[in-house]
C-alpha positions as CSV (number, residue, x, y, z in Angstrom):
1,M,-130.4,-24.6,108.4
2,L,-126.6,-25.5,107.6
3,N,-125.3,-28.4,106.7
4,K,-121.9,-27.9,106.1
5,V,-118.3,-29.5,106.4
6,Q,-115.1,-28.6,105.5
7,L,-112.4,-31.0,106.0
8,I,-108.4,-30.7,105.5
9,G,-106.5,-34.3,105.2
10,K,-104.8,-37.0,104.3
11,A,-106.5,-38.9,101.2
12,H,-106.3,-42.8,101.8
13,K,-108.1,-45.8,100.2
14,I,-108.9,-44.2,96.8
15,K,-111.7,-46.2,94.6
16,E,-112.6,-45.1,91.1
17,L,-116.3,-45.4,90.7
18,E,-118.3,-44.9,88.0
19,K,-119.4,-41.4,88.5
20,G,-116.8,-40.6,90.5
21,L,-114.3,-41.8,93.4
22,S,-115.1,-43.2,97.1
23,L,-112.0,-42.0,99.7
24,S,-111.0,-41.9,103.2
25,V,-109.8,-38.3,104.6
26,I,-107.1,-38.9,107.6
27,T,-107.9,-36.2,110.3
28,V,-105.7,-36.0,113.2
29,H,-107.2,-35.1,116.4
30,S,-104.8,-34.1,119.5
31,F,-105.3,-33.1,122.5
32,V,-103.9,-32.7,126.1
33,K,-104.1,-35.1,128.9
34,D,-102.3,-35.0,132.2
35,G,-99.3,-33.0,130.5
36,E,-99.3,-35.7,127.8
37,T,-100.3,-34.9,124.0
38,K,-102.1,-37.8,122.7
39,K,-103.2,-38.2,119.0
40,F,-105.4,-40.1,117.3
41,N,-106.6,-40.6,113.5
42,E,-110.2,-40.5,112.4
43,Y,-111.4,-41.2,108.9
44,H,-113.6,-40.1,107.0
45,T,-115.7,-41.0,103.6
46,V,-116.5,-38.9,101.0
47,Y,-118.1,-39.7,97.1
48,L,-116.7,-37.2,95.1
49,W,-118.8,-37.0,91.8
50,Y,-117.3,-36.0,88.4
51,N,-120.2,-33.7,87.5
52,N,-119.4,-31.2,89.9
53,P,-117.7,-27.9,89.0
54,D,-114.1,-29.5,90.4
55,G,-115.1,-33.0,89.6
56,E,-112.6,-33.5,86.6
57,R,-109.7,-32.5,89.2
58,S,-110.5,-35.2,91.9
59,K,-109.0,-37.5,89.3
60,E,-105.7,-36.1,89.8
61,I,-106.0,-36.8,93.8
62,K,-103.2,-39.8,94.9
63,E,-103.1,-41.5,98.2
64,G,-101.2,-39.2,100.7
65,D,-101.9,-36.2,99.0
66,L,-103.4,-33.3,101.6
67,V,-107.0,-32.1,100.0
68,Y,-109.2,-30.1,100.9
69,V,-113.3,-31.0,100.9
70,E,-116.2,-28.7,101.5
71,G,-120.0,-30.2,101.4
72,R,-122.6,-31.5,103.4
73,V,-123.2,-34.8,105.3
74,T,-125.5,-37.2,104.8
75,Y,-126.3,-40.4,107.2
76,T,-127.0,-44.0,105.6
77,K,-128.4,-46.8,107.7
78,R,-124.4,-48.3,107.4
79,N,-122.4,-45.2,108.5
80,T,-122.2,-41.8,107.8
81,M,-121.1,-40.6,104.6
82,L,-119.7,-36.5,103.0
83,Y,-121.1,-35.7,99.8
84,A,-118.8,-33.2,98.6
85,N,-120.2,-30.3,96.3
C-alpha cells in the first residue's frame, strides 16, 4: 500500500514547536463551470520535524513562501494532518 502526498503551495500560519514547525500550506483549486473559472483555496495542516534530513532547512520557511512538501497522511479524531518526511 502507498500513503504518499506531495503538496506545492504557500506557507501560512507558521508556528514553532518544540521539535519542529506547524504550518498551513495553501493550495488553489480551480475549475470551469458555465464558462466561468472558479477558484478556491484549500488549507492543509503540515508538521515538519527537525530530526528529518531536511529538518533544519524548515527553520528558514517564512509566511508566503512557496513550499514543496512530501510526506504521508495521518488522520486524527479532530482533523487531517500531513507529516512531512
